[in-house]
C-alpha positions in Angstrom: 3.4 12.2 4.3 6.4 11.7 6.4 8.8 8.7 5.8 11.0 7.3 8.4 14.1 5.8 6.6 15.2 3.9 9.8 12.0 2.0 10.5 10.5 2.2 7.1 7.2 3.4 8.3 5.1 6.0 6.4 3.0 8.4 8.4 0.0 10.0 6.4 -1.5 13.3 6.9 -4.4 11.7 8.8 -1.9 10.4 11.4 -2.2 6.8 10.3 1.1 5.0 10.4 2.0 2.3 7.9 4.4 -0.2 8.7 6.6 -2.3 6.1 5.0 -5.5 7.7 1.5 -4.5 6.7 0.0 -7.0 4.4 -1.7 -6.3 1.2 -5.0 -7.4 2.6 -4.6 -5.3 5.7 -3.9 -2.3 3.5 -6.9 -2.8 1.4 -9.0 -3.1 4.6 -11.8 -0.5 4.4 -10.1 2.0 6.8 -7.0 2.4 4.8 -7.9 1.2 1.3 -11.0 3.1 0.9 -9.1 6.2 1.4 -6.1 5.3 -0.7 -5.5 6.5 -4.4 -3.7 4.4 -7.0 -0.7 6.4 -8.2 1.2 3.7 -9.8 -0.5 0.3 -11.0 2.2 -2.2 -11.5 0.4 -5.4 -11.4 -0.3 -7.8 -14.4 -3.9 -7.9 -15.6 -5.9 -10.6 -14.0 -6.0 -12.7 -17.3 -2.2 -12.2 -18.0 -0.3 -15.5 -18.8 2.7 -15.3 -16.4 4.1 -18.7 -17.4 5.2 -17.3 -20.5 
């Protein structure tokens, strides 16, 4: 993976370039999301009380 610190883009080994403007739903689309691996999970569980 190559990171361009000027533009904020990530270029994956497959040649796919991810932009900082990429939305979550675009990332999770089958072409990208299916090949991704969760390295860090930093979201609260779906039933978490965030009002807390």
